[in-house]
N, C-alpha and C positions, 0 to 999 in steps of 0.2 A: 499287547503280548501278555501272555501269562507265563510265569516262571513256574516250572514243574519239577524242581530238584527233589523236594522231599517224596513226592510220589514214585519217581524213578529210583530213589535211593531205598525206598521201602520195598520195591519190587525185587531189589538185590539183597534184602535182609539187613539194611543199614537204617537202623532206628534212631540214633543219636547223632548230633552233629560232631561230637567228639570222635566218634567212629569214623565218620565221612573225613574228617580232618586227618586222622591217622592213616587212612588209606591213601589221601592225596598226597601226604608226606612220603609215603612208600613208594608212590609214583613219581616223585621228584617236585611236587608242588608244596612248598612250605607256605602256609597261610596263617595268619593271626587269628587269635580266637575271635577278636571282634569283627573280622572280615568274615569269617566262617559263620558266625551268628547272623551277620546280615544276609548272606547268601542262603541260610538255612531258613530263616523266619519270614523273608519277604523277596521281592523281585528286586534284583540289583538294577541301579540306574545305569552302571556301566560294568562291563566285564571285558577283560583282555581275552583276546582269541586264543593265545597260548595257554590261559588258565582254563577257558571253555574246552580246549583240546583234551587237557588232562582229566577234566571232570567226565567228558564223555567216555574216555579210555577206562576210567575207574568204573564208571556206571554201565560200561559196555552198551552205549546208546549213540545216538546221533543228536547233533544240536537241535534238530526239530522235535526230538522227544522232550528237550528241556524247554525250548521256546515254542509255546503254543499260540498260533495266530487267533485272533478274536476279531473277525470282520465286522461284527455287530457293534464293537467298540468304535471302529473306524468310521463306521456310518453315522454314529452318534455324534462324532466331532466335525462332521461335515457341516461347514457354516451355511446358514440360511441367508438369503438375500432380503435386506430390508430396504423399503422405500424411503427415502429421504424427502420430507416435506420441504418445498422450496417456495419461495416468493414468486418465482417465475412459472412454477408449475411444470416444470420440465420432467418431473418424476425420474430423476436420476437414480439409480440403485447403487448400494454400497454393499460391497461383500467383506465382512470382517476378516481379519488375518487369523490364521490358526495359530494357536500358542497357549501357553498357560497364563492363568490369571488375566485373560483378556474378556472384556465384556462387550456386549453390543452397545452401539450408540444410542443415546435416549431417543425416543420417539417424539 
């Protein structure tokens, strides 16, 4: 997923995170400067649905405008099957688990 907050804000004439923070506060969402900076500069690892609802209200958009799917990223994460050399020669295949900081088994 790609976080598209800055582009949607720019389409509404909001160019600075402080302006976005002020508008969110006017809509009932008090957000810290640190959290606003994280939302503004990069993709959040988590976001509350209530917060997302207010952001969408302020920007007059839908969540799908802020969260853009990237199917090519999903395909790149798909594990490949690795043949495990075995003494018996059975040729059992291993499928590595998805997840961060995982590596393939040694060949």
